[in-house]
Every structure is written in structure tokens, then in C-alpha cells.
TIFIFI-729645 format. One record per residue (C-alpha): residue in one letter; x, y, z. Coordinates in pm, whole numbers, plus 32768, in hexadecimal, padded with zeros to 4 digits. Layout:
TIFIFI-729645
AXYZ ...
This chain:
TIFIFI-729645
MBFDCB17FC385 KBF7DB2C3C315 LC06BB3EDC2A5 LBFB1B563C362 RBF8AB659C25C GBEB4B71DC32F PBF3AB8A8C32C IBEC0B8DFC4B1 FBFE3B85DC550 FC0B6B90BC448 SC023BA6AC4A1 VC054BA43C621 LC1BABA1CC604 AC1CFBAF8C4C6 IC168BC21C5C4 IC254BB9DC708 FC38BBB7FC5FE LC352BCA9C503 AC4A0BD71C588 SC54DBC49C521 AC541BC85C3D0 FC61EBDB3C404 WC6F8BD47C4C8 PC844BD53C3F3 MC900BC31C472 IC8ABBB3BC587 SC9B8BA6FC675 NC962B8FFC6E5 KC8A9B96DC848 EC7D4BA43C792 KC756B949C675 EC735B864C7AA AC667B936C82F VC59DB98DC70E LC593B7EBC705 IC519B7AAC872 NC401B8E1C860 TC384B890C724 IC350B713C782 LC29AB778C8DB RC19FB870C843 GC163B78DC6F2 LC125B66FC820 DC047B751C8FD KBF84B7B4C7DC MBF53B681C70D HBF9AB54EC829 YBE6FB474C87E QBE7FB4A7C9F5 PBFE3B583CA24 PC020B577CBB3 AC0A2B6C5CC3E IC1C0B730CC2D DC215B736CDA1 DC2FCB6A3CEBF NC250B55FCEB9 FC2CDB583CD2A SC3FDB5E8CD9D KC428B49ACE6B KC3A3B3BBCD47 VC490B437CC3B YC5E8B420CD46 DC576B2AFCDAE LC51FB250CC21 FC698B2F5CBB3 LC755B264CCD1 DC6D7B150CC8F RC745B149CAFB IC8A1B1BFCB6A DC8EEB0E5CC7D GC7BCAFD0CC85 GC8DEAEC3CCFB KC992AFAFCE04 RCABFAF6CCD6A FCB14B0E6CD30 FCAACB19ECE47 TCB08B183CFC0 QCA11B23AD0BB KCAF5B356D0EF ECABAB3B6CF5F VC959B357CF9C NC91DB47AD0C5 KC9BAB56FCFB2 LC8BCB50CCEE2 EC7B4B4D5CFE0 KC7AFB673D016 YC6F5B6ABCED9 KC601B5A2CEE8 LC4D3B6B4CEFE EC57FB78ECE3D LC55CB6E6CD01 DC3D2B7A4CC99 DC470B8FECCD0 QC5CBB88ACBEC AC4ECB830CAD0 NC430B952CACC AC53BBA6ACB0F GC60AB944C9CC TC71AB924CAC5 FC7F7B7E1CB09 EC89FB804CC4E FC818B6A9CCA8 FC86AB5FBCB11 DC9E5B68CCB33 MCA37B620CC9F TC9B1B4A5CC3D QCADCB4EACAEA TCBE9B562CBC2 LCBB5B464CCC5 MCB8DB34FCBAB TCCAAB3C3CB47 ECD80B3A2CC6C ACCD3B276CCAF LCD45B1C3CB61 DCE7BB222CBAC KCE70B188CD1B TCDE8B03CCCE2 ECE82AFF7CB90 KCFF0AFC3CC5D YCEEEAEE1CD51 YCEB6ADE3CC60 QD025AE25CBE0 ED0C9ADD1CCCB ACFBEACE2CD40 LD03BAC0BCC12 KD1B5AC1CCC4B KD1E1AB23CD05 PD14FA999CD1F FD012A97ACDFC DD01AA866CF0E FCEBBA78FCECD NCF2AA6C3CFDC VCE79A7B4D0C9 KCCE2A767D139 ACC50A890D118 TCB2DA925D052 YCAE1AA10CF3E TC9AEAAC4CF66 NC8C0ABD1CE77 EC7C2AC72CF11 GC751AD16CE06 DC650AE2ACE30 DC665ADF9CFC9 KC7F3AE19CFE1 AC869AF79D065 FC95EB03FCFD8 ACABAAFCBD0A5 KCB20B0CED1DD NCC5AB143D171 DCD81B103D057 KCE27AFC6D149 ECCB4AF15D12E LCC88AF7FCFC8 KCDDAAED9CF5A ACD52ADA2D028 NCC4FAD5FCF56 WCD08ADA5CE08 MCDE3ACADCE96 ECCE9ABBCCECE WCC1AAC07CD79 MCD74ABABCCB5 KCD9BAA6DCD9D YCC3CAA19CD2B ECC85AA5FCBD7 TCDCFA9C5CB90 LCD32A880CC48 TCC37A84ECB3B RCD57A892CA31 LCE37A76ECAB5 NCD37A6A8CAFC DCCCCA699C979 KCE07A67EC928 LCE2FA55AC9F5 DCD11A49AC97A ECD85A4E8C815 QCEF1A42EC87B ECE06A2FCC8FD KCD47A30AC7B7 ECEA9A319C701 KCF07A1DEC7D3 ACE00A134C75D KCE0AA143C5FB TCECEA048C513 ED040A06CC4AF GD06BA15EC366 ECF52A217C3ED KCFD3A27AC559 DD032A3EDC584 ED191A3BDC60E ED1C8A507C685 LD0DFA545C739 ID0B4A3D8C7D3 AD284A42BC822 KD1F7A54FC8EA SD220A541CA91 YD132A5D6CB6F ED1ECA6EECB89 ED1F3A74ACA3D LD045A73ACA12 ED033A80ECB21 AD139A908CA6E DD05FA8F0C95E ACF24A8EDC9F7 RCFA8AA66CA61 KD034AB0EC964 ACEB7AA85C8A7 TCE19AB4EC9DE LCEFBAC63C9A5 KCEB2ACB2C855 VCD35ACB1C89F FCD48ADABC972 DCE6AAE87C8EE DCD53AE63C7A7 WCC76AECAC874 YCD27B00BC8F5 KCD7BB070C789 RCBF5B086C736 LCBC4B130C8C6 RCCE6B25FC839 KCC76B25FC6ED LCAFAB301C769 KCAD0B494C6C7 RCA19B547C7DB SC8F2B553C6F1 DC8F3B3BBC70E RC8EDB3F4C867 MC7F2B4FDC86E SC6DFB465C774 DC70BB373C8C7 YC6C9B470C989 LC59DB4F5C8CF NC534B38CC8BF SC502B376CA7C VC424B4EFCA2B TC35BB457C904 NC32EB304C9AE VC29FB380CB06 FC162B402CA29 DC15EB256C9B5 PC244B189C90F HC1E7B19BC7DE TC244B306C7B0 GC38AB369C753 YC496B453C6A6 FC52AB3C4C54D EC689B474C4EE PC63AB4A6C363 IC6F1B34CC331 DC611B293C41A KC4E9B345C32C QC58CB2E5C223 NC595B121C292 FC43FB10EC326 DC3A4B1C9C1AF IC47AB093C125 GC3E2AFC3C1F6 MC28EB036C1A4 SC29EB040C03D GC38EAF0FBFF5 KC47CAFEABF0F LC591B0BFBF28 EC666B19FBE4B GC7D2B149BE42 IC8A7AFDABE0A GC805AED0BE88 AC8C2AE70BF78 RC8F3AE07C0E0 LC9D2AE7FC1CB QCA70AE43C331 TCB8BAEB7C406 KCCBFADB2C402 DCDEEAE6BC4FC ECE43AFBAC438 YCDBBAF47C32C TCC1DAF2EC272 KCBF1ADE5C1A1 VCB02AD66C0AE TCA36AC4BC137 EC90EAC38C032 VC922ACBFBEF2 VC79CACF7BEB2 VC70AAC39BD3F GC6B3AD10BC48 GC746AE52BCD6 PC850AF09BBFA AC97FAE67BCE9 WC8E6AD16BC4C KC8CFAD5FBB49 GCA38AE10BB04 KCAB6AC97BB81 SCC02AD4CBC1C LCB7AAD84BDB3 ECB50AC4ABE4B ACB00ABC8BFCB ECC60ABCFC092 DCCE5AD26BFD2 MCD6BADDFC0AD ICD23AF94C089 MCE51B065C0B0 KCE08B1C6BFFA VCCB2B237BF71 ACCB0B337BE25 QCBB1B40CBD96 GCBA7B3EEBC15 DCD19B4ABBC04 ECD36B533BD20 ECE90B4B0BE04 PCE33B376BEB2 VCDE8B3BDC042 DCE92B27CC103 ICD8AB1CCC1F0 TCE9DB13EC2E2 GCDEAB142C44F MCCA4B208C3E9 QCB40B19FC475 ICA66B0C9C38F NC957B1C7C36F DCA4DB305C2FA VCAE7B1C4C201 VC98DB1CEC15F KC92FB308C15D LCA61B304C03C ICA28B1F1BF8F RC8A8B22CBF75 GC811B337BE7C PC72AB36BBD6A KC6D7B2DABC4E GC7D9B2D0BB40 TC900B356BC23 ECA67B2D1BC06 VCACEB241BD37 NCC56B1A6BD00 LCCB8B0BDBE37 TCE08B04FBE4A VCDF2AEFCBEFE KCF04ADD7BF76 KCE86ACB0BEFF ACE84AB5DBFCD GCFB7AB0FBEFE GD066AC13BF54 SD08FACE3BE21 ICFF8AE54BE41 ECEF5AEDEBD11 VCE19AFFABCB7 VCCB9AF8FBC90 NCC00B073BBB4 ICA86B089BC0B IC982B153BB57 RC879B18DBC94 DC726B128BC3E VC5A3B0D1BCF9 VC5F7AF5CBDA0 VC4F1AEB5BE21 MC4C7ADB6BF26 EC409AC92BEE3 EC439ABBFC017 GC344ACB9C0EE FC20AAC6FBFFB AC114ABBCC003 KC117AA7ABF6B SC03BA92CBF2F LC052A7B7BF33 LBF69A68DBF03 LBF6CA574C019 NBEBBA43FC068 TBED9A310C14B TBEEFA1B6C0D1 EBDE9A13CC20E NBCF0A230C169 GBD4DA2A3C018 DBCD2A3FAC017 KBD1CA507BF58 VBD87A63EC02E GBE35A795BFA8 YBF1FA847C0B2 IBF77A99CC0B0 KC07DAA0DC170 LC07AAB99C1B7 PC1C7ABDBC282 RC149AD4CC28B FC025AE40C24B YC106AF32C16C AC0AEB025C0B0 DC195B136BF7E FC0E6B291BFFE DC1BCB35DBEFE DC165B2A6BDDC AC017B250BD78 NC096B14FBC93 GC17DB088BD92 RC13FAF44BE53 FBFE7AF6ABF39 CBF92ADF2C020 SBE18AE1BBFDC TBEA8AE23BE72 DBF57AD15BE8C VBE83AC79BF64 ABD8AAC6EBE84 ABE38ABEDBD6E EBECBAAD1BE16 IBD34AA65BE64 EBD0FAA7BBD2C KBE2EA9C6BCB4 LBDA3A89DBDB5 KBC3BA8DDBD65 KBC99A846BC0A EBD76A715BC8C NBBDBA6AFBD30 VBC74A6B7BE7B EBB54A63BBF6A GBBF3A725C0A2 IBCE2A81EC0B1 IBDF0A869C20F LBE6EA9C3C23A DBFA2A9C7C2F3 LBFD9AB07C3D4 RC0B3AA84C4CF NC203AB84C512 NC137AC80C437 GC172ADA9C4F6 GC06AAE91C438 GC089AFC7C365 SBF8DB068C2BC LBE34B08EC32B RBD8BB0D5C1F1 DBDEEAF97C17B VBD94AEBCC27B VBC2EAF7AC254 KBBF6AF37C0F3 MBCC7ADDEC11F SBBC8AD8DC218 GBA8CADC4C139 YBB04AC92C033 FBA33ABA6C140 IB920AC57C176 EB7D4ACFBC093 NB82DAE4FC14A GB837AEF2C2C3 PB8FDAF9AC3C6 IBA44AF14C3E2 VBAF2AFEEC4FE QBAB0B0F4C5E0 VBBA4B1F5C608 KBB71B2EBC712 SBC52B43CC707 RBCADB50DC812 KBB75B5D9C804 GBA15B562C747 SB960B45BC742 PB9DBB312C69F EBA26B30EC544 IB9A0B1BFC47B LBAA1B123C374 SB9D4B047C2B0 DB9E2AF94C173 RB8C6B04AC094 DB905AF41BF59 PB7E3AE33BF64 SB89AAD48BE87 VB939AC04BF2F LBA83AB8FBEB1 YBAA8AA4CBF61 DB96AA9E5BFED GB9F1A86BC070 PBA5EA7D6C1A2 LBB84A8BCC240 IBC72A8A8C351 VBD83A98DC3BE MBE97A959C4A0 VBF46AA15C57C NC064AA27C68B EC0C8AB03C7EE FC17FAC26C6AF SC05BAC20C610 AC032ADAFC62C SBF42AEDDC5BD ABEB8AEAAC467 SBED5AD30C4A2 EBE00AD2EC5E7 IBCD7ADFFC532 LBCBCAD18C41F ABCBAABE8C516 ABBADACBDC5EA ABACFACE6C4E6 LBACCABD1C438 QBAAAAB0CC5B6 DB996AC23C5FE YB8CFABE7C4BF GB91FAA89C4CF RB993AA4DC3A6 ABAE7A989C3D0 VBB7DA8BCC4E9 IBC94A94FC59B VBDC7A878C5F7 GBEF5A8C2C6A7 SBFC9A90DC80A NBEDFA97AC93F SBE94AAE4C8C7 TBF3AABBCC7C3 FC023ACF5C7EC GBF26ADD2C890 KBF84AF26C7C0 GBE74AFBDC7BF TBEDBB10FC743 VBEE4B1E3C5F8 QC036B2BFC597 RC09EB38EC4A7 FC19BB437C436 FC1E9B5C4C41F DC30AB64FC374 LC3A7B776C47A DC43AB84EC35F RC2E5B888C324 AC2B5B928C43F IC3B7BA15C416 SC3D4BB3FC2E2 GC537BB8DC23F NC632BB5FC2D4 SC6EAB9F8C233 AC81ABA0BC338 IC75DB98FC43B KC6D6B868C346 PC6ACB74FC36E LC5F9B708C498 GC56FB5C6C43F SC414B546C4A6 IC303B4DBC5BD KC211B3CEC5C2 LC13CB408C6D8 TC017B363C74C TBED2B41DC6AA QBDB4B31AC6FF KBD17B1D8C77E FBCADB0E8C6AD YBB61AFFFC73B RBAC9AEC9C69F VB971AEC9C609 DB8EEAE53C77F GB97CAF3AC83B GBAA8AEC7C8E1 SBBEEAF37C8CA TBD0FAE48C85F QBE19AF29C92E LBEA0AE55CA25 KBDE0AD3CCA17 GBDF4AD00C87B VBD4AABFDC7E3 EBCE6AAA4C878 PBCDDA97DC76C DBBC7A8B5C760 IBC98A771C770 VBDEEA7B9C812 FBF10A706C7BA PC043A6A9C8D8 DC1A3A79BC875 NC30FA7CBC909 YC257A90EC9A6 KC136A8A2CA4B YC19BA8B8CBC4 IC26EA9FACB41 EC1D7AB56CB4C TC1F9AC13CA0B GC146AD0CC939 EC0C9AE7EC9A4 KC086AE29CB00 EC21CAE1ACB13 NC269AF4ACA93 EC290B09ACB94 HC14FB199CB9E PC07FB0DFCA98 LBF10B17ECA85 VBE45B0D9CB4C WBD02AFEDCAD7 TBBD4B082CAA3 EBA5EB054C9D5 IB95BB130C923 PB7FEB082C8C3 AB809AFA8C7B9 VB771AFE8C655 KB6A4AF0FC582 FB72AAE0AC49A SB6BAACB9C3E3 QB718ABC0C2DE EB679AAF5C228 VB79DAA53C145 YB815A935C223 NB75BA867C362 LB89AA816C440 GB7BFA70FC4B9 NB802A653C60B MB93FA70DC675 NB935A60FC7C5 AB98AA4FDC713 LBA98A55DC644 IBB3AA5D9C767 ABADEA487C803 KBB9CA3B9C6C4 SBCCCA4A5C6BA MBD2AA463C816 SBCC4A2F7C849 RBDE5A2EFC711 MBE81A3FDC7A9 EBEB7A318C926 NBF12A1F8C83E NC022A27BC77C EC19DA237C7F0 IC22FA355C75F FC0FBA457C7FA QC144A3C4C938 KC2C7A3F8C911 IC26FA552C8E4 EC1A5A593C9FC NC2BCA505CAEF NC3B3A590CA39 AC30AA6FACA8D VC2FBA697CBFC RC484A631CBD7 LC4C1A7ADCB33 KC429A849CC1F KC4D9A7B8CD26 QC623A821CC5D RC5ACA96DCC5D DC57BA9B0CDD0 MC6EDA956CE2E SC79BAA2FCEA1 EC8CCA956CF76 FC9BCA889CED3 PCAEAA7E1CF2B LCC59A852CECC SCD26A706CF5C MCD6EA658CE20 TCD05A507CE9A ECBACA56CCF10 FCB74A667CD9A RCBB1A53CCCE3 DCACEA46BCDC0 WC9C3A554CDA2 DC9F5A570CC3C DC9D7A413CC18 KC8A0A410CCC0 MC7F8A51DCBDA EC8BBA4A1CAA7 EC7D8A374CAEC KC6A5A3FFCB18 SC6CEA4C6CA11 KC720A381C938 AC5B1A322C930 FC564A444C891 KC659A479C78F DC5E7A469C61D LC495A44EC6C1 FC3F5A4C3C572 KC441A3ABC43A KC3A2A34BC2FD IC235A2D2C2E9 DC20CA210C1F0 AC0A5A1FEC1DC LC093A3B2C1AC SC0A0A3D9C01C VC13CA55DBFFB AC173A5C3BE56 NC19AA6E7BDAD LC07EA760BCFF PC081A711BB70 VC06DA861BAF1 DC1B0A8D4BC22 VC29BA7A1BB97 EC334A85FBAC9 AC3B1A995BB9A YC471A89DBC63 TC50CA7C0BB62 GC5DDA8D8BA90 EC6C1A955BB84 EC777A860BC89 SC783A96DBDB6 KC5FDA990BD86 KC5BEA823BD72 AC69EA7BBBE94 RC5E0A8B3BF74 NC4A4A826BEE8 DC516A6F4BF4F DC571A73BC0B1 WC42EA7D1C0CA LC384A68EC04B EC468A5D7C13A GC3D0A679C265 VC271A6ACC202 QC2A6A4E6C1FF KC309A51FC35A DC1F9A5D5C3F4 VC160A53CC4FC YC033A632C52B LC012A68DC3BA YBF8AA4D8C39F EBEC9A510C4CA TBE26A636C43A LBDE8A561C310 NBD2EA448C3CB IBC67A55DC46B MBC07A5AAC309 HBBEFA46BC2A3 DBAC5A468C3E5 MBA1AA5BAC33B LBA1DA520C20F SB95EA3B8C298 TB859A471C32A KB7F3A51CC1EB VB727A610C2C4 VB728A74BC1E8 DB604A82FC179 SB5B9A799C002 NB50AA92CBF98 RB687A969BF9A RB784A849BF5C KB7B5A7C7BDCD NB7B2A677BE0F 
């Protein structure tokens, strides 16, 4: 991810909105008009492939937004949809004019729908359901039609509430049976004593709470929240990765990219009307103060000596805005402790580093082979664009490689599973650690010839055997690195059928920079827009297709469609001419032999066979759309489903033959602080259950056994 700092976009918009600098006051409607016009002009000038803003565009925005506000057909009837239909081909005109008649109509209709449907579910849950009647609950998903009228909509809600209650009642009956089977003294006598009627009432009560909480959250949404959804329906028609970010959303994105923030160092979540502390980040100011703890309920927030603000019922983003702040500033939190006492916790904000998101390494070997192998886990391609001294993944991975080399590892495994990408600059630099020099990726803008991004450093940081692990959630920068090392024949790529398939590059643009003066209209937020597509050095794109591993592992998503191709309005796959590339660092040798040996092991591995069977089961389960509504049939069906799932429970167990250890240089960092040690122990335990990593180690052993390397480059 690179920041867009060029002046072209700003100069165009500055001309368009120069008059805004002189507006004495501005209403919300005027601000929204400026906002959508600024976004559209920017996308038209800078997006890689902007669609025409016409009736076809309007139809796509209409369909996308309607699906997002009522994709389950729970709120609107066909009567309401008919009211919206008249705008279907007018949204392009409204966007250009900076008006929101369609959006305003959806908000009016949604408010009415919430009032109406809240009564439906509350009425449905007031009296017991008859689960003796044979019936079926149908969940047709996208194929479901809108209810013809209120009567049909209410009937749909009644059926839905019956199904939701049935699932909870079934769970309660199962819990009761388990309690009855326990030995005396361990039983929950209160639960055992409950009648079927009492359990059914408890199930309805639990269902009611879930839906009441949901409706409270829906009603708390502000116009700006819903406007963000609408604006993103507009931007997502350009492509799924082009979007509008409110200031708090951009701040959260930057935190994810840099791995640090200025604040107190606590993770929060909404619980009922309150904000609960779920975790205190080790090393942060809250952790150092020892006064704020997990499970504390935050009631009020005060800035220094100012009057505290009661945050009861406030949205989590608004709470975060109050609690975050510049380093060195003071915030006072009035909290209710788990024991019931009320305390005021004083915290001086500081820089908080989210260590768990950074690169880290381990030493691995197996009892069968005894090879000493280095393992690097990279959760994302992070980069602190605003701080030259901040954390960059390329620098961190280089440090991990150096540490592993000092341990004389015989090979390295780089794990990019679930890595959604990030900094383009860092992936180019990181790829260069494994080759002498040469092109890494081709990047093509809207106009002109492709730009070749190359590693220009002839040195090689690591010249030994290398395997890169990926899965269907490895995207963007992960795909660039995997594709480059695959094309160069430098590494074996292992993983699921293919990676995510995101072959586009995005840049952020601060909308405030488009408009001179007039602070009343700001902050407007930012847009992240697709400005380029990237291509492999062989000329092919990863867009939609992803990277196909050299050795494919079965996984639970094997038969479920995932990735970019499942998104709405993705850019198409294309290709361009290849560029010359070569490397003389490491020769992979006979890839067919590596593949054959791995396939043979997996075919004879009980866990991999179970994973394959589980993938089939999950596909069938996902495709189900009808469920029984009678208690007898439902419990019979649920028992069969449970029986099938039992074969796949605890699928990943400790692999005794796999040895996992921290590097000696890292041990001290994980032994000083209890929570750090606990997280590290959890990580080590998870790694030791990783059958995919175990097979990757076996593949590494096959590579080491072949000894097919270029003696001119290798030092051993």
C-alpha cells in the first residue's frame, strides 16, 4: 500500500471547489454534496478503470446498496421496494447533482421498517411455540424474494423467530441431558429441575435479548454511518477495494498498517449499553499503570481536568475517539470493576505498539528427519508510512533471517497464510532478499507502459532452500512475493488451491486536501482508490486467478468459492508481455519429485484425509437452505449433523514428531511478563498442532535430501 502524494488530483478538485473556501456556513446536506462530488471527481481522474457514471452505474449502485441494507429481505416488502425502484436509474444524476433523494427515502423506510418489525419479533416471542407441528424453515439467501405485503413479512418473521428459538431450545435440552448424566454433586440441579415449558420460555427470552440488542445497535446508527455505507456502495461499483473511509476508519487502518497507535493500550467492545475492556495491551500505558483491567466497564471519559462525558449507550467508534489521543495527554476513565466498585483511572497516553502483528520466528525440526529449519510468520506487510523510524516488515523480516542464519538453519519457511497484504514497497524489497537482483513485479497505471519494480541490490540475504506457505486468504502483497519467487524458481509455494486473487494496488487520498479553507466542512475523511494493477514478471496477473501453489494442500474451504472472484464488481483478469528475469541463487531441482512425494504422504495421512472429507461436509452444509421446525425432526437432524461433525472435532492435535522452539535470543523477551509468556505459549502450542507446517517440513527435508544446488552460490 502506497500513499498518494501527487498534486494532480488536488489541483483538479481545487478548481472545482475553490468557492467552498468562502462559504460562511455549511449545512450537512451541503457537506454531503461536496463529499460525493469530491469522491466522484477524484475517482474519475485517478481510478485505474473508472466506469461511466450513467444509468448502468446507477443500477449497480442501487442493487448493491439495497442488498447491503436488506439483503436478507427482513425489513422491506415489495411495496417499499417499489417506492425505491423509481430511483434505480437516477442515482447517477443524483450523485452528480450532490443530492440524496434515494438515500433519504431508504432511511425513512428503514426507520418505519424497524418500528414495524420490532413489533413482529416481540409479538412472536411473547407466547410459546408449538414445536409438534411438522413444518420447514427456508433460508433462500440471495434467491429469496421480498415479501409481497406486511402480512407475508410478518409471517416470515414468525417463522424466523420460531427457528431461532428452536435452535436455542435444542441447545438447552442438550445441556440438561448432559447435566443429568453427571455424577452426584457435580450436577446443576436447577437446570435439571426445569420443565420443557420453562426451557422453552428461557429459549424465547434468550432470542428476544439477541434481537433487542441488535435493534438497539441499528437505532444507534447515525446518518453519517449510513451515509458511509451508501458512499461505499457508490465507490465499490468501481471495484471492491475502492472505498470511503471516515476519519476514525482511516485511523484504524493506519494502526493496522503501522502496528502502533497513540492512546492507552486497551481493546474495547460494546456490551449492552456499556463499553467493556476486553484486553490490556502489554507494554502500553494502561498496562504500566496496573489500574485498568480486562472486564472493567467504562462509564465516563474525561480529558484531563475537563468534565467527564457519560458514554452510556454511545457507539464504540465515538468512545474510541474520546479515549485515543496524542502522546503525553491525560485521560481519566470512570470504570466499574468486576466486583462492583467504581473507580477513576488516570492514564497518560503514549505510543502503543501491537507486537503480535509483527514478524516473528521459530526453530523447527522433526524427530524423523532432524533437519534444523527456520520458520518466519508474517501476519501482514505492515509499514509505518508516517515515521521513518517506525516498524517496516521488510526490515523486521531481514532481522529474523539474520537471527536464523546465526542458528545455522538448513532451510527457511516463510508463512504468509491469512496475510492480506499491505506495503508494495516492502514486498519488493523483501523479495530481493532471496535473489541477486531483477524485476519483482510489473505495475501498470491507467495510462502508459507498465512500470517494472525491481530489486536493485545484488546482494543476497538468504541463499538457501526456501518454502512459502499461502492459503486462500493470502492476498495482494502476499501474492506478489509468492508469484515472484515462483516465477524465478527460487522457492516452493505450498498451500490451498489458489491465493485470494487481488491483483490491484490502492492508494489513499485525504479528501480535506481537495478543498481550500473552510474548516467547518472538515474532516471529510479519505478515499482508498485502485490506481494500478500489478502483473507477474511472466506477464500474467494474479487478479481473480491468484497464485496456484506448486504443491496443493487440502483444506476446509476447498469446495467453497472464496477470494476476489466472489466480490461484487472486481476488475477483470488481463496479461501483459513478460520481462526478462533469472537467478543463480538456488536450483529447486526436480519439482515433480517433490510434488509426488508430498502427494503420497498426504494420501496416506489420516488427518489430511479427514480434512478432505470435512471440506465436502462443509460444502453440503453451506448449501443447505431448508431446516425442520418440529422438535422431533430438528433434534433428529441435529443429532445426525453432530454425529458427522464428531469425526472432525479436535482434528488438529499435538504432533509429537514436530519440535518447536523460540530462538535462544528471543527467550528472555517471552519469560519476563506473564501475559507475553502466555501468548507465546499459545503460539507454540498452535504451531505444534499445525499439520500443514509439518508436511511443509517434510517437503523441506525432500529439498535438503536432493542436494541439487548451484555450487557457485552456495556456501555449504
